[in-house]
Every structure is written in structure tokens, then in C-alpha cells.
PyMOL Python script that loads the backbone (N, CA, C, O; Angstrom):
from pymol import cmd

cmd.read_pdbstr("""\
ATOM      1  N   UNK A   1      13.869 -20.809-113.229  1.00  0.00           N
ATOM      2  CA  UNK A   1      15.131 -21.519-113.102  1.00  0.00           C
ATOM      3  C   UNK A   1      15.196 -22.185-111.725  1.00  0.00           C
ATOM      4  O   UNK A   1      14.863 -21.566-110.714  1.00  0.00           O
ATOM      5  N   UNK A   2      15.616 -23.418-111.693  1.00  0.00           N
ATOM      6  CA  UNK A   2      15.721 -24.147-110.441  1.00  0.00           C
ATOM      7  C   UNK A   2      16.870 -23.598-109.613  1.00  0.00           C
ATOM      8  O   UNK A   2      17.966 -23.402-110.139  1.00  0.00           O
ATOM      9  N   UNK A   3      16.643 -23.345-108.327  1.00  0.00           N
ATOM     10  CA  UNK A   3      17.694 -22.831-107.454  1.00  0.00           C
ATOM     11  C   UNK A   3      18.399 -24.002-106.795  1.00  0.00           C
ATOM     12  O   UNK A   3      17.842 -24.662-105.917  1.00  0.00           O
ATOM     13  N   UNK A   4      19.620 -24.253-107.220  1.00  0.00           N
ATOM     14  CA  UNK A   4      20.390 -25.351-106.635  1.00  0.00           C
ATOM     15  C   UNK A   4      21.518 -24.833-105.767  1.00  0.00           C
ATOM     16  O   UNK A   4      22.343 -25.617-105.298  1.00  0.00           O
ATOM     17  N   UNK A   5      21.573 -23.520-105.540  1.00  0.00           N
ATOM     18  CA  UNK A   5      22.696 -22.936-104.820  1.00  0.00           C
ATOM     19  C   UNK A   5      22.787 -23.395-103.370  1.00  0.00           C
ATOM     20  O   UNK A   5      23.882 -23.433-102.808  1.00  0.00           O
ATOM     21  N   UNK A   6      21.655 -23.745-102.750  1.00  0.00           N
ATOM     22  CA  UNK A   6      21.694 -24.159-101.349  1.00  0.00           C
ATOM     23  C   UNK A   6      21.816 -25.668-101.198  1.00  0.00           C
ATOM     24  O   UNK A   6      21.959 -26.172-100.084  1.00  0.00           O
ATOM     25  N   UNK A   7      21.760 -26.386-102.305  1.00  0.00           N
ATOM     26  CA  UNK A   7      21.884 -27.840-102.265  1.00  0.00           C
ATOM     27  C   UNK A   7      23.348 -28.237-102.380  1.00  0.00           C
ATOM     28  O   UNK A   7      24.209 -27.411-102.685  1.00  0.00           O
ATOM     29  N   UNK A   8      23.611 -29.502-102.133  1.00  0.00           N
ATOM     30  CA  UNK A   8      24.957 -30.053-102.265  1.00  0.00           C
ATOM     31  C   UNK A   8      24.927 -31.060-103.418  1.00  0.00           C
ATOM     32  O   UNK A   8      24.800 -32.265-103.197  1.00  0.00           O
ATOM     33  N   UNK A   9      25.046 -30.553-104.652  1.00  0.00           N
ATOM     34  CA  UNK A   9      24.879 -31.427-105.813  1.00  0.00           C
ATOM     35  C   UNK A   9      25.945 -32.512-105.918  1.00  0.00           C
ATOM     36  O   UNK A   9      27.101 -32.322-105.540  1.00  0.00           O
ATOM     37  N   UNK A  10      25.517 -33.647-106.440  1.00  0.00           N
ATOM     38  CA  UNK A  10      26.406 -34.775-106.697  1.00  0.00           C
ATOM     39  C   UNK A  10      26.230 -35.203-108.141  1.00  0.00           C
ATOM     40  O   UNK A  10      25.141 -35.096-108.705  1.00  0.00           O
ATOM     41  N   UNK A  11      27.305 -35.686-108.731  1.00  0.00           N
ATOM     42  CA  UNK A  11      27.221 -36.216-110.085  1.00  0.00           C
ATOM     43  C   UNK A  11      26.278 -37.410-110.064  1.00  0.00           C
ATOM     44  O   UNK A  11      26.375 -38.276-109.196  1.00  0.00           O
ATOM     45  N   UNK A  12      25.374 -37.446-111.020  1.00  0.00           N
ATOM     46  CA  UNK A  12      24.397 -38.531-111.109  1.00  0.00           C
ATOM     47  C   UNK A  12      25.099 -39.857-111.400  1.00  0.00           C
ATOM     48  O   UNK A  12      26.175 -39.902-111.998  1.00  0.00           O
ATOM     49  N   UNK A  13      24.456 -40.925-110.958  1.00  0.00           N
ATOM     50  CA  UNK A  13      24.998 -42.260-111.226  1.00  0.00           C
ATOM     51  C   UNK A  13      24.737 -42.648-112.676  1.00  0.00           C
ATOM     52  O   UNK A  13      23.823 -42.130-113.316  1.00  0.00           O
ATOM     53  N   UNK A  14      25.548 -43.560-113.181  1.00  0.00           N
ATOM     54  CA  UNK A  14      25.321 -44.104-114.510  1.00  0.00           C
ATOM     55  C   UNK A  14      25.860 -43.257-115.649  1.00  0.00           C
ATOM     56  O   UNK A  14      25.490 -43.469-116.804  1.00  0.00           O
ATOM     57  N   UNK A  15      26.734 -42.292-115.341  1.00  0.00           N
ATOM     58  CA  UNK A  15      27.316 -41.466-116.385  1.00  0.00           C
ATOM     59  C   UNK A  15      28.691 -42.007-116.760  1.00  0.00           C
ATOM     60  O   UNK A  15      29.452 -42.438-115.894  1.00  0.00           O
ATOM     61  N   UNK A  16      29.000 -41.983-118.035  1.00  0.00           N
ATOM     62  CA  UNK A  16      30.327 -42.340-118.518  1.00  0.00           C
ATOM     63  C   UNK A  16      31.028 -41.020-118.814  1.00  0.00           C
ATOM     64  O   UNK A  16      30.675 -40.332-119.772  1.00  0.00           O
ATOM     65  N   UNK A  17      32.026 -40.661-117.993  1.00  0.00           N
ATOM     66  CA  UNK A  17      32.692 -39.365-118.093  1.00  0.00           C
ATOM     67  C   UNK A  17      34.115 -39.583-118.587  1.00  0.00           C
ATOM     68  O   UNK A  17      34.887 -40.340-117.998  1.00  0.00           O
ATOM     69  N   UNK A  18      34.442 -38.903-119.682  1.00  0.00           N
ATOM     70  CA  UNK A  18      35.770 -39.031-120.277  1.00  0.00           C
ATOM     71  C   UNK A  18      36.386 -37.661-120.499  1.00  0.00           C
ATOM     72  O   UNK A  18      35.740 -36.750-121.016  1.00  0.00           O
ATOM     73  N   UNK A  19      37.648 -37.528-120.100  1.00  0.00           N
ATOM     74  CA  UNK A  19      38.367 -36.287-120.303  1.00  0.00           C
ATOM     75  C   UNK A  19      38.853 -36.218-121.747  1.00  0.00           C
ATOM     76  O   UNK A  19      39.356 -37.199-122.294  1.00  0.00           O
ATOM     77  N   UNK A  20      38.693 -35.036-122.357  1.00  0.00           N
ATOM     78  CA  UNK A  20      39.200 -34.765-123.698  1.00  0.00           C
ATOM     79  C   UNK A  20      40.026 -33.483-123.619  1.00  0.00           C
ATOM     80  O   UNK A  20      40.056 -32.823-122.581  1.00  0.00           O
ATOM     81  N   UNK A  21      40.692 -33.133-124.712  1.00  0.00           N
ATOM     82  CA  UNK A  21      41.590 -31.973-124.710  1.00  0.00           C
ATOM     83  C   UNK A  21      40.924 -30.683-124.248  1.00  0.00           C
ATOM     84  O   UNK A  21      41.558 -29.861-123.586  1.00  0.00           O
ATOM     85  N   UNK A  22      39.665 -30.502-124.590  1.00  0.00           N
ATOM     86  CA  UNK A  22      39.000 -29.231-124.284  1.00  0.00           C
ATOM     87  C   UNK A  22      37.837 -29.374-123.307  1.00  0.00           C
ATOM     88  O   UNK A  22      36.867 -28.621-123.392  1.00  0.00           O
ATOM     89  N   UNK A  23      37.920 -30.322-122.387  1.00  0.00           N
ATOM     90  CA  UNK A  23      36.879 -30.469-121.366  1.00  0.00           C
ATOM     91  C   UNK A  23      36.541 -31.907-121.085  1.00  0.00           C
ATOM     92  O   UNK A  23      37.428 -32.750-120.950  1.00  0.00           O
ATOM     93  N   UNK A  24      35.254 -32.192-120.995  1.00  0.00           N
ATOM     94  CA  UNK A  24      34.767 -33.538-120.711  1.00  0.00           C
ATOM     95  C   UNK A  24      33.687 -33.923-121.703  1.00  0.00           C
ATOM     96  O   UNK A  24      32.931 -33.077-122.180  1.00  0.00           O
ATOM     97  N   UNK A  25      33.626 -35.206-122.005  1.00  0.00           N
ATOM     98  CA  UNK A  25      32.507 -35.764-122.744  1.00  0.00           C
ATOM     99  C   UNK A  25      31.768 -36.669-121.766  1.00  0.00           C
ATOM    100  O   UNK A  25      32.351 -37.588-121.191  1.00  0.00           O
ATOM    101  N   UNK A  26      30.481 -36.397-121.583  1.00  0.00           N
ATOM    102  CA  UNK A  26      29.659 -37.136-120.635  1.00  0.00           C
ATOM    103  C   UNK A  26      28.572 -37.864-121.418  1.00  0.00           C
ATOM    104  O   UNK A  26      27.814 -37.248-122.168  1.00  0.00           O
ATOM    105  N   UNK A  27      28.503 -39.168-121.238  1.00  0.00           N
ATOM    106  CA  UNK A  27      27.503 -39.986-121.933  1.00  0.00           C
ATOM    107  C   UNK A  27      26.507 -40.520-120.926  1.00  0.00           C
ATOM    108  O   UNK A  27      26.878 -41.152-119.937  1.00  0.00           O
ATOM    109  N   UNK A  28      25.224 -40.257-121.193  1.00  0.00           N
ATOM    110  CA  UNK A  28      24.129 -40.791-120.390  1.00  0.00           C
ATOM    111  C   UNK A  28      23.562 -41.981-121.149  1.00  0.00           C
ATOM    112  O   UNK A  28      22.765 -41.814-122.072  1.00  0.00           O
ATOM    113  N   UNK A  29      23.972 -43.168-120.763  1.00  0.00           N
ATOM    114  CA  UNK A  29      23.539 -44.365-121.472  1.00  0.00           C
ATOM    115  C   UNK A  29      22.033 -44.563-121.405  1.00  0.00           C
ATOM    116  O   UNK A  29      21.420 -45.003-122.378  1.00  0.00           O
ATOM    117  N   UNK A  30      21.427 -44.238-120.256  1.00  0.00           N
ATOM    118  CA  UNK A  30      19.995 -44.490-120.066  1.00  0.00           C
ATOM    119  C   UNK A  30      19.121 -43.763-121.091  1.00  0.00           C
ATOM    120  O   UNK A  30      18.044 -44.247-121.439  1.00  0.00           O
ATOM    121  N   UNK A  31      19.572 -42.618-121.571  1.00  0.00           N
ATOM    122  CA  UNK A  31      18.793 -41.873-122.568  1.00  0.00           C
ATOM    123  C   UNK A  31      19.595 -41.642-123.851  1.00  0.00           C
ATOM    124  O   UNK A  31      19.180 -40.884-124.728  1.00  0.00           O
ATOM    125  N   UNK A  32      20.736 -42.301-123.944  1.00  0.00           N
ATOM    126  CA  UNK A  32      21.602 -42.208-125.119  1.00  0.00           C
ATOM    127  C   UNK A  32      21.865 -40.761-125.526  1.00  0.00           C
ATOM    128  O   UNK A  32      21.651 -40.375-126.675  1.00  0.00           O
ATOM    129  N   UNK A  33      22.335 -39.965-124.555  1.00  0.00           N
ATOM    130  CA  UNK A  33      22.649 -38.554-124.811  1.00  0.00           C
ATOM    131  C   UNK A  33      24.114 -38.301-124.465  1.00  0.00           C
ATOM    132  O   UNK A  33      24.638 -38.809-123.474  1.00  0.00           O
ATOM    133  N   UNK A  34      24.756 -37.501-125.311  1.00  0.00           N
ATOM    134  CA  UNK A  34      26.151 -37.117-125.109  1.00  0.00           C
ATOM    135  C   UNK A  34      26.211 -35.617-124.840  1.00  0.00           C
ATOM    136  O   UNK A  34      25.560 -34.826-125.523  1.00  0.00           O
ATOM    137  N   UNK A  35      26.999 -35.236-123.839  1.00  0.00           N
ATOM    138  CA  UNK A  35      27.212 -33.831-123.504  1.00  0.00           C
ATOM    139  C   UNK A  35      28.700 -33.546-123.653  1.00  0.00           C
ATOM    140  O   UNK A  35      29.533 -34.325-123.189  1.00  0.00           O
ATOM    141  N   UNK A  36      29.037 -32.435-124.296  1.00  0.00           N
ATOM    142  CA  UNK A  36      30.426 -32.014-124.383  1.00  0.00           C
ATOM    143  C   UNK A  36      30.564 -30.771-123.524  1.00  0.00           C
ATOM    144  O   UNK A  36      29.991 -29.728-123.840  1.00  0.00           O
ATOM    145  N   UNK A  37      31.322 -30.875-122.439  1.00  0.00           N
ATOM    146  CA  UNK A  37      31.465 -29.765-121.505  1.00  0.00           C
ATOM    147  C   UNK A  37      32.772 -29.025-121.759  1.00  0.00           C
ATOM    148  O   UNK A  37      33.827 -29.642-121.907  1.00  0.00           O
ATOM    149  N   UNK A  38      32.696 -27.704-121.808  1.00  0.00           N
ATOM    150  CA  UNK A  38      33.906 -26.907-121.954  1.00  0.00           C
ATOM    151  C   UNK A  38      34.718 -26.980-120.660  1.00  0.00           C
ATOM    152  O   UNK A  38      34.235 -27.527-119.669  1.00  0.00           O
ATOM    153  N   UNK A  39      35.940 -26.442-120.648  1.00  0.00           N
ATOM    154  CA  UNK A  39      36.774 -26.562-119.445  1.00  0.00           C
ATOM    155  C   UNK A  39      36.121 -26.026-118.169  1.00  0.00           C
ATOM    156  O   UNK A  39      36.254 -26.635-117.108  1.00  0.00           O
ATOM    157  N   UNK A  40      35.428 -24.908-118.260  1.00  0.00           N
ATOM    158  CA  UNK A  40      34.807 -24.336-117.064  1.00  0.00           C
ATOM    159  C   UNK A  40      33.668 -25.224-116.562  1.00  0.00           C
ATOM    160  O   UNK A  40      33.594 -25.518-115.369  1.00  0.00           O
ATOM    161  N   UNK A  41      32.790 -25.648-117.453  1.00  0.00           N
ATOM    162  CA  UNK A  41      31.699 -26.534-117.051  1.00  0.00           C
ATOM    163  C   UNK A  41      32.238 -27.853-116.520  1.00  0.00           C
ATOM    164  O   UNK A  41      31.643 -28.450-115.623  1.00  0.00           O
ATOM    165  N   UNK A  42      33.350 -28.308-117.061  1.00  0.00           N
ATOM    166  CA  UNK A  42      33.974 -29.548-116.584  1.00  0.00           C
ATOM    167  C   UNK A  42      34.405 -29.418-115.131  1.00  0.00           C
ATOM    168  O   UNK A  42      34.204 -30.329-114.328  1.00  0.00           O
ATOM    169  N   UNK A  43      35.000 -28.275-114.800  1.00  0.00           N
ATOM    170  CA  UNK A  43      35.420 -28.030-113.419  1.00  0.00           C
ATOM    171  C   UNK A  43      34.204 -27.997-112.502  1.00  0.00           C
ATOM    172  O   UNK A  43      34.215 -28.597-111.427  1.00  0.00           O
ATOM    173  N   UNK A  44      33.158 -27.296-112.926  1.00  0.00           N
ATOM    174  CA  UNK A  44      31.941 -27.220-112.109  1.00  0.00           C
ATOM    175  C   UNK A  44      31.398 -28.624-111.852  1.00  0.00           C
ATOM    176  O   UNK A  44      31.057 -28.951-110.716  1.00  0.00           O
ATOM    177  N   UNK A  45      31.315 -29.448-112.879  1.00  0.00           N
ATOM    178  CA  UNK A  45      30.793 -30.807-112.696  1.00  0.00           C
ATOM    179  C   UNK A  45      31.672 -31.605-111.741  1.00  0.00           C
ATOM    180  O   UNK A  45      31.163 -32.303-110.864  1.00  0.00           O
ATOM    181  N   UNK A  46      32.963 -31.506-111.902  1.00  0.00           N
ATOM    182  CA  UNK A  46      33.871 -32.270-111.040  1.00  0.00           C
ATOM    183  C   UNK A  46      33.802 -31.822-109.584  1.00  0.00           C
ATOM    184  O   UNK A  46      34.127 -32.598-108.685  1.00  0.00           O
ATOM    185  N   UNK A  47      33.382 -30.582-109.341  1.00  0.00           N
ATOM    186  CA  UNK A  47      33.237 -30.084-107.973  1.00  0.00           C
ATOM    187  C   UNK A  47      31.917 -30.521-107.329  1.00  0.00           C
ATOM    188  O   UNK A  47      31.698 -30.281-106.142  1.00  0.00           O
ATOM    189  N   UNK A  48      31.050 -31.155-108.099  1.00  0.00           N
ATOM    190  CA  UNK A  48      29.764 -31.642-107.585  1.00  0.00           C
ATOM    191  C   UNK A  48      29.989 -32.991-106.899  1.00  0.00           C
ATOM    192  O   UNK A  48      29.683 -34.049-107.448  1.00  0.00           O
ATOM    193  N   UNK A  49      30.528 -32.920-105.695  1.00  0.00           N
ATOM    194  CA  UNK A  49      30.884 -34.134-104.955  1.00  0.00           C
ATOM    195  C   UNK A  49      29.968 -34.395-103.770  1.00  0.00           C
ATOM    196  O   UNK A  49      30.202 -35.318-102.990  1.00  0.00           O
ATOM    197  N   UNK A  50      28.916 -33.576-103.631  1.00  0.00           N
ATOM    198  CA  UNK A  50      27.982 -33.757-102.531  1.00  0.00           C
ATOM    199  C   UNK A  50      28.418 -33.103-101.234  1.00  0.00           C
ATOM    200  O   UNK A  50      27.669 -33.105-100.257  1.00  0.00           O
ATOM    201  N   UNK A  51      29.613 -32.549-101.211  1.00  0.00           N
ATOM    202  CA  UNK A  51      30.114 -31.895 -99.990  1.00  0.00           C
ATOM    203  C   UNK A  51      30.024 -30.382-100.065  1.00  0.00           C
ATOM    204  O   UNK A  51      30.050 -29.705 -99.038  1.00  0.00           O
ATOM    205  N   UNK A  52      29.918 -29.845-101.281  1.00  0.00           N
ATOM    206  CA  UNK A  52      29.898 -28.398-101.474  1.00  0.00           C
ATOM    207  C   UNK A  52      28.513 -27.952-101.934  1.00  0.00           C
ATOM    208  O   UNK A  52      27.830 -28.664-102.670  1.00  0.00           O
ATOM    209  N   UNK A  53      28.109 -26.756-101.484  1.00  0.00           N
ATOM    210  CA  UNK A  53      26.885 -26.176-102.028  1.00  0.00           C
ATOM    211  C   UNK A  53      27.265 -25.279-103.201  1.00  0.00           C
ATOM    212  O   UNK A  53      28.446 -25.134-103.517  1.00  0.00           O
ATOM    213  N   UNK A  54      26.269 -24.680-103.843  1.00  0.00           N
ATOM    214  CA  UNK A  54      26.527 -23.858-105.020  1.00  0.00           C
ATOM    215  C   UNK A  54      27.482 -22.707-104.760  1.00  0.00           C
ATOM    216  O   UNK A  54      28.333 -22.401-105.596  1.00  0.00           O
ATOM    217  N   UNK A  55      27.346 -22.064-103.601  1.00  0.00           N
ATOM    218  CA  UNK A  55      28.226 -20.936-103.274  1.00  0.00           C
ATOM    219  C   UNK A  55      29.676 -21.402-103.117  1.00  0.00           C
ATOM    220  O   UNK A  55      30.604 -20.714-103.541  1.00  0.00           O
ATOM    221  N   UNK A  56      29.859 -22.559-102.514  1.00  0.00           N
ATOM    222  CA  UNK A  56      31.215 -23.088-102.341  1.00  0.00           C
ATOM    223  C   UNK A  56      31.817 -23.514-103.683  1.00  0.00           C
ATOM    224  O   UNK A  56      33.016 -23.351-103.910  1.00  0.00           O
ATOM    225  N   UNK A  57      30.987 -24.055-104.560  1.00  0.00           N
ATOM    226  CA  UNK A  57      31.462 -24.419-105.893  1.00  0.00           C
ATOM    227  C   UNK A  57      31.867 -23.158-106.652  1.00  0.00           C
ATOM    228  O   UNK A  57      32.912 -23.134-107.302  1.00  0.00           O
ATOM    229  N   UNK A  58      31.049 -22.117-106.575  1.00  0.00           N
ATOM    230  CA  UNK A  58      31.367 -20.854-107.256  1.00  0.00           C
ATOM    231  C   UNK A  58      32.670 -20.264-106.721  1.00  0.00           C
ATOM    232  O   UNK A  58      33.493 -19.776-107.496  1.00  0.00           O
ATOM    233  N   UNK A  59      32.861 -20.307-105.408  1.00  0.00           N
ATOM    234  CA  UNK A  59      34.094 -19.784-104.819  1.00  0.00           C
ATOM    235  C   UNK A  59      35.306 -20.587-105.299  1.00  0.00           C
ATOM    236  O   UNK A  59      36.358 -20.015-105.586  1.00  0.00           O
ATOM    237  N   UNK A  60      35.160 -21.899-105.385  1.00  0.00           N
ATOM    238  CA  UNK A  60      36.263 -22.748-105.858  1.00  0.00           C
ATOM    239  C   UNK A  60      36.584 -22.453-107.318  1.00  0.00           C
ATOM    240  O   UNK A  60      37.755 -22.389-107.693  1.00  0.00           O
ATOM    241  N   UNK A  61      35.557 -22.274-108.146  1.00  0.00           N
ATOM    242  CA  UNK A  61      35.775 -21.940-109.563  1.00  0.00           C
ATOM    243  C   UNK A  61      36.506 -20.606-109.670  1.00  0.00           C
ATOM    244  O   UNK A  61      37.459 -20.472-110.438  1.00  0.00           O
ATOM    245  N   UNK A  62      36.059 -19.629-108.902  1.00  0.00           N
ATOM    246  CA  UNK A  62      36.719 -18.320-108.913  1.00  0.00           C
ATOM    247  C   UNK A  62      38.179 -18.417-108.532  1.00  0.00           C
ATOM    248  O   UNK A  62      39.028 -17.780-109.156  1.00  0.00           O
ATOM    249  N   UNK A  63      38.484 -19.209-107.510  1.00  0.00           N
ATOM    250  CA  UNK A  63      39.870 -19.376-107.072  1.00  0.00           C
ATOM    251  C   UNK A  63      40.693 -20.127-108.107  1.00  0.00           C
ATOM    252  O   UNK A  63      41.822 -19.737-108.402  1.00  0.00           O
ATOM    253  N   UNK A  64      40.135 -21.207-108.665  1.00  0.00           N
ATOM    254  CA  UNK A  64      40.867 -22.006-109.647  1.00  0.00           C
ATOM    255  C   UNK A  64      41.227 -21.221-110.903  1.00  0.00           C
ATOM    256  O   UNK A  64      42.290 -21.426-111.491  1.00  0.00           O
ATOM    257  N   UNK A  65      40.329 -20.316-111.311  1.00  0.00           N
ATOM    258  CA  UNK A  65      40.571 -19.540-112.527  1.00  0.00           C
ATOM    259  C   UNK A  65      41.149 -18.156-112.241  1.00  0.00           C
ATOM    260  O   UNK A  65      41.349 -17.365-113.163  1.00  0.00           O
ATOM    261  N   UNK A  66      41.419 -17.859-110.962  1.00  0.00           N
ATOM    262  CA  UNK A  66      42.022 -16.580-110.599  1.00  0.00           C
ATOM    263  C   UNK A  66      41.138 -15.384-110.905  1.00  0.00           C
ATOM    264  O   UNK A  66      41.634 -14.332-111.309  1.00  0.00           O
ATOM    265  N   UNK A  67      39.837 -15.535-110.716  1.00  0.00           N
ATOM    266  CA  UNK A  67      38.895 -14.459-111.013  1.00  0.00           C
ATOM    267  C   UNK A  67      38.839 -13.448-109.873  1.00  0.00           C
ATOM    268  O   UNK A  67      38.983 -13.804-108.703  1.00  0.00           O
ATOM    269  N   UNK A  68      38.630 -12.194-110.225  1.00  0.00           N
ATOM    270  CA  UNK A  68      38.518 -11.153-109.200  1.00  0.00           C
ATOM    271  C   UNK A  68      37.213 -11.262-108.431  1.00  0.00           C
ATOM    272  O   UNK A  68      37.171 -11.002-107.229  1.00  0.00           O
ATOM    273  N   UNK A  69      36.148 -11.646-109.125  1.00  0.00           N
ATOM    274  CA  UNK A  69      34.830 -11.779-108.496  1.00  0.00           C
ATOM    275  C   UNK A  69      34.392 -13.242-108.576  1.00  0.00           C
ATOM    276  O   UNK A  69      34.692 -13.943-109.543  1.00  0.00           O
ATOM    277  N   UNK A  70      33.690 -13.680-107.559  1.00  0.00           N
ATOM    278  CA  UNK A  70      33.173 -15.051-107.539  1.00  0.00           C
ATOM    279  C   UNK A  70      32.027 -15.145-108.549  1.00  0.00           C
ATOM    280  O   UNK A  70      31.107 -14.328-108.511  1.00  0.00           O
ATOM    281  N   UNK A  71      32.069 -16.125-109.448  1.00  0.00           N
ATOM    282  CA  UNK A  71      31.059 -16.237-110.508  1.00  0.00           C
ATOM    283  C   UNK A  71      29.770 -16.933-110.060  1.00  0.00           C
ATOM    284  O   UNK A  71      29.409 -17.983-110.592  1.00  0.00           O
ATOM    285  N   UNK A  72      29.085 -16.348-109.088  1.00  0.00           N
ATOM    286  CA  UNK A  72      27.883 -16.973-108.529  1.00  0.00           C
ATOM    287  C   UNK A  72      26.812 -17.237-109.585  1.00  0.00           C
ATOM    288  O   UNK A  72      26.303 -18.353-109.683  1.00  0.00           O
ATOM    289  N   UNK A  73      26.467 -16.220-110.375  1.00  0.00           N
ATOM    290  CA  UNK A  73      25.381 -16.372-111.351  1.00  0.00           C
ATOM    291  C   UNK A  73      25.728 -17.399-112.415  1.00  0.00           C
ATOM    292  O   UNK A  73      24.885 -18.211-112.796  1.00  0.00           O
ATOM    293  N   UNK A  74      26.963 -17.366-112.897  1.00  0.00           N
ATOM    294  CA  UNK A  74      27.382 -18.288-113.948  1.00  0.00           C
ATOM    295  C   UNK A  74      27.359 -19.732-113.456  1.00  0.00           C
ATOM    296  O   UNK A  74      26.905 -20.631-114.165  1.00  0.00           O
ATOM    297  N   UNK A  75      27.850 -19.948-112.237  1.00  0.00           N
ATOM    298  CA  UNK A  75      27.861 -21.303-111.678  1.00  0.00           C
ATOM    299  C   UNK A  75      26.442 -21.769-111.387  1.00  0.00           C
ATOM    300  O   UNK A  75      26.114 -22.931-111.625  1.00  0.00           O
ATOM    301  N   UNK A  76      25.601 -20.887-110.879  1.00  0.00           N
ATOM    302  CA  UNK A  76      24.196 -21.246-110.628  1.00  0.00           C
ATOM    303  C   UNK A  76      23.515 -21.653-111.934  1.00  0.00           C
ATOM    304  O   UNK A  76      22.761 -22.626-111.968  1.00  0.00           O
ATOM    305  N   UNK A  77      23.779 -20.917-112.995  1.00  0.00           N
ATOM    306  CA  UNK A  77      23.209 -21.248-114.299  1.00  0.00           C
ATOM    307  C   UNK A  77      23.701 -22.616-114.770  1.00  0.00           C
ATOM    308  O   UNK A  77      22.921 -23.418-115.284  1.00  0.00           O
ATOM    309  N   UNK A  78      24.962 -22.871-114.598  1.00  0.00           N
ATOM    310  CA  UNK A  78      25.554 -24.152-114.996  1.00  0.00           C
ATOM    311  C   UNK A  78      24.951 -25.295-114.171  1.00  0.00           C
ATOM    312  O   UNK A  78      24.594 -26.335-114.726  1.00  0.00           O
ATOM    313  N   UNK A  79      24.837 -25.114-112.878  1.00  0.00           N
ATOM    314  CA  UNK A  79      24.266 -26.150-112.010  1.00  0.00           C
ATOM    315  C   UNK A  79      22.805 -26.408-112.361  1.00  0.00           C
ATOM    316  O   UNK A  79      22.358 -27.555-112.358  1.00  0.00           O
ATOM    317  N   UNK A  80      22.064 -25.352-112.663  1.00  0.00           N
ATOM    318  CA  UNK A  80      20.661 -25.520-113.036  1.00  0.00           C
ATOM    319  C   UNK A  80      20.541 -26.330-114.318  1.00  0.00           C
ATOM    320  O   UNK A  80      19.675 -27.196-114.444  1.00  0.00           O
ATOM    321  N   UNK A  81      21.417 -26.038-115.261  1.00  0.00           N
ATOM    322  CA  UNK A  81      21.378 -26.798-116.521  1.00  0.00           C
ATOM    323  C   UNK A  81      21.760 -28.253-116.275  1.00  0.00           C
ATOM    324  O   UNK A  81      21.120 -29.159-116.809  1.00  0.00           O
ATOM    325  N   UNK A  82      22.787 -28.482-115.477  1.00  0.00           N
ATOM    326  CA  UNK A  82      23.171 -29.864-115.145  1.00  0.00           C
ATOM    327  C   UNK A  82      22.000 -30.600-114.514  1.00  0.00           C
ATOM    328  O   UNK A  82      21.750 -31.761-114.840  1.00  0.00           O
ATOM    329  N   UNK A  83      21.275 -29.933-113.607  1.00  0.00           N
ATOM    330  CA  UNK A  83      20.124 -30.549-112.945  1.00  0.00           C
ATOM    331  C   UNK A  83      19.032 -30.882-113.958  1.00  0.00           C
ATOM    332  O   UNK A  83      18.474 -31.979-113.928  1.00  0.00           O
ATOM    333  N   UNK A  84      18.724 -29.945-114.854  1.00  0.00           N
ATOM    334  CA  UNK A  84      17.701 -30.185-115.887  1.00  0.00           C
ATOM    335  C   UNK A  84      18.088 -31.336-116.793  1.00  0.00           C
ATOM    336  O   UNK A  84      17.229 -32.111-117.215  1.00  0.00           O
ATOM    337  N   UNK A  85      19.369 -31.456-117.098  1.00  0.00           N
ATOM    338  CA  UNK A  85      19.862 -32.507-118.011  1.00  0.00           C
ATOM    339  C   UNK A  85      20.077 -33.847-117.320  1.00  0.00           C
ATOM    340  O   UNK A  85      20.361 -34.850-117.974  1.00  0.00           O
ATOM    341  N   UNK A  86      19.939 -33.861-115.983  1.00  0.00           N
ATOM    342  CA  UNK A  86      20.114 -35.106-115.239  1.00  0.00           C
ATOM    343  C   UNK A  86      21.558 -35.502-114.989  1.00  0.00           C
ATOM    344  O   UNK A  86      21.856 -36.670-114.740  1.00  0.00           O
ATOM    345  N   UNK A  87      22.469 -34.506-115.057  1.00  0.00           N
ATOM    346  CA  UNK A  87      23.879 -34.790-114.809  1.00  0.00           C
ATOM    347  C   UNK A  87      24.226 -34.742-113.322  1.00  0.00           C
ATOM    348  O   UNK A  87      25.210 -35.341-112.889  1.00  0.00           O
ATOM    349  N   UNK A  88      23.418 -34.031-112.548  1.00  0.00           N
ATOM    350  CA  UNK A  88      23.625 -33.973-111.104  1.00  0.00           C
ATOM    351  C   UNK A  88      22.306 -34.292-110.408  1.00  0.00           C
ATOM    352  O   UNK A  88      21.231 -34.221-111.004  1.00  0.00           O
ATOM    353  N   UNK A  89      22.421 -34.638-109.152  1.00  0.00           N
ATOM    354  CA  UNK A  89      21.225 -34.878-108.331  1.00  0.00           C
ATOM    355  C   UNK A  89      21.396 -34.181-107.000  1.00  0.00           C
ATOM    356  O   UNK A  89      20.508 -34.249-106.150  1.00  0.00           O
TER     357      UNK A  89
END
""", "prot")
cmd.dss("prot")
cmd.show_as("cartoon", "prot")
cmd.util.cbc("prot")
cmd.orient("prot")
């Protein structure tokens, strides 16, 4: 698994991102692929602004959802998948 926790991920260019009732729909025109992100994954993607590293994104997710523990592993898994799918750089 790619370790993106120390990087400052940014949403990749060329994505068409649309909010829907239960998250986000992300369209990658270059490869004609559609991703449907649930509410949690949507928040993680929106926090990929290039200013936060994986640990800071996990802390923000934990705070936004009122979690007792910071979801480091879950956010790392989500970021790794986004990286593999070309949604972040």
C-alpha cells in the first residue's frame, strides 16, 4: 500500500466533481471513469487541498464526525485508494 500520510495530497486536475445527496460523484474525463464517493470519502477528498498531510486530514475527519479516536488507518486507506485511482496527486 502506498504511504501518503506524510504527503500533502491535492485533488488532481481535470476532475468534474458534483455533490449529490449521499456524497460526491467524480468524473475523470481523461479515462472516462466515474467514482461515487460516500459522505466520509467525500470529506476526505475535499480536505485534499495541498496544505494538510494525511495525519492532519485524519484529525479533521475525526473532529468533523465527532469521533473519539482519530481514524488514521481509515483515512490512510482512503488516500491510498484515491492516489491509485488518480483522484489526488
